[in-house]
N, C-alpha and C positions, 0 to 999 in steps of 0.2 A: 337241775341236769345232771344226773351221774353217769359215772366212767362208768365203759363198755363191760360186761360182764366176766369178758373172755379174760380182758386187761386186768380187774379188779382181782381176779384170781391168780395170774399170771405175779403180780404182787406180792398176793400169801404166798405162793410157793415158795417164790425166790426169799421173804424173811424165813419161811419155814428152812429150805436151805441153809441161810445162812447160819441159823440156830445147831443147826444139823452137822457142817463144818466146826462151828467152835468146837460142840461136845466131842465129837471125833477128834480132832487135833486141833488144841489149843494153841498158838502162835509162838507160846512162851518156849515149847517144847521144842516145836521149829527150830527157831533161833538159838534155842544154846547147841543145836547140831551145827550149824554154819559156819565154818573156819575159813579162816583168812590162810591160804598158802599158794606160794608162785605169784603174790598181786591180786588171786582171786579169792571168789567167795565162793567156797565149794563146800559139796555135802557128802560122805562118806556112804560108798555102797550100801555097807550094812547098816549104819542108820536108815535111808531109805529104804530097805529090805524090810525093817519093823516099820514103819511107817507105812507099807504098802500091807503090810503084816503076809510078807513071800520067805521065803529063805533066802539068804545071801545070795545061795549057788543059782539059784534057777533065776533071780535078778542076771547074774552076770551071764545064766546061758541066753537069756532075753537079748541081752547086751549083743553077745557075743553073735549071736544070728542073725542080728539086723547091724552089725559092726559099722557099715557105710555112713550109716544116719549118725554117728559120733564120732566128729572128726576131735581132732588134738585140741581144739579150743570147748568142746564140749565132756568131755571123759576125758583124762588121762589118769597113770598108776601113781600110784605114791615113791620113791626111792628111802632105802634106808635110812638116808639121813634125814627128811622127812617124818620117815614114823618116829626115829631114834627123838625129832624136837619135838612132835604131839605129847609122847610119853613123857618127855622133863616138864613140859608145863601142864601135866595133867589133863589134857582135851581128851584123851584115849587115857584109862586107867594101869595097861600094860599092855605088851606085844601079843600075849595070850589073847587080848581083848580082839585084835585081830582076826584069830583063827588060822594063824599059823602060815597068813600069805599078802602079798602086796597087795591092799586096797586098792579101788580103782574111786575116783572122789570127780563130782559131776559138778558141772559149771549150773549157774543157772538157764542158762541153753542147754544143755544136754540134760536136764530134770523136765523142761519139757518134752525135748525127744523123747524123754520113757513114758510120756502120757499115748506116744502113737506105738510104743513097742507093747506096753502093759494095758489092755484093754478093759479092765475091771470097772464097777461104779465106784469101787473104792479107791484104784488107779488114777481118776479123774478126782474126783476128793480131794484126793491130800494131794495132786498136782496144783489144783486151784489152792490149795492152802500154802502153800511149797512156793508157789509166784506171789502170793501175799505178802510171806514173809520177809523173800528176799527183797519184796518192792520196799517194803518197811525199812529196811535196813539200810536200801539206798537214801529213805528220806529221812531218816536218823543224820547216816554220814555226811549229805550236805547239809543238814545242819551246823553238825561239829563241823565242818570247813568255815563257814560262815561266820559260828562264834567264834574259830580261833585265827580267822582274819576279822576281827572286831577286834577283839582281844590283841594282838599284836597293835595294831593301828590304837589302841588307848595307849600299850604300853609304850610305844613311842610318843603320844601326846602329855602322856608324865615323865618320861625322862626330860623331854624338851623345858616343860616346866620347872623340873626340880632343878636342871641348870638353872634357870632362870629366878629362882628361888634363892637355889643357893646363894646365887650374886648378889642378891637383895639381901640377904643376912649380910654377905659379907660388907657392902656398904655400910650398911649399917651399923656394924662394929667396930670399921674405921670411924665412924661419926663418932662414938662412944666411947674409942679410947680418950686416956688425956693427950692432950696435945706433946709434943716431943718436947724437951728443954733444948735450948740456944746452945750451941759450944761454944758461941763466942757472944761476948759482955756486949750488950748495943747500948753506946753513948759515947762519951768523949773518952778518954784516956788522957791523964796528966802528966803520965812518964814520960 
């Protein structure tokens, strides 16, 4: 008994879409464009526009037309200090890279909201790829947190063992050292 034909074709199509997605935008390209700003993982509007293959000004226009959809936790504008920090950390080559304006950055929810504003087939595919990249980063970070916790536990245990081993060595050294000479003679004194 085989699979129903429509189900079989949907599997083939989903596999082909996955291959197309990987060919369009490798995860590594997206992951390199995700930054940590104000404690949130975000992407620059310029980087998103490049992925969507639209001009950055067109992306910002669409956002401004639908500004009610982009709450403060979905999108925010970088300030002078944040831009200087990104330049100093080589996240962006220079201020000129930004085109002379303060860029918007989009959180994971903001990128998801872009899919409702940009309605091209490419926008849908890019959004799927970006969402997967955010999920992958979240998984990596949770793994690192678990690893850091386990490392701290191991370090604490070894510190305790180090103290115990040190006390054992001290006791062995005391046993190995020659006995101290008595200061007083033992026995009868005739004088």
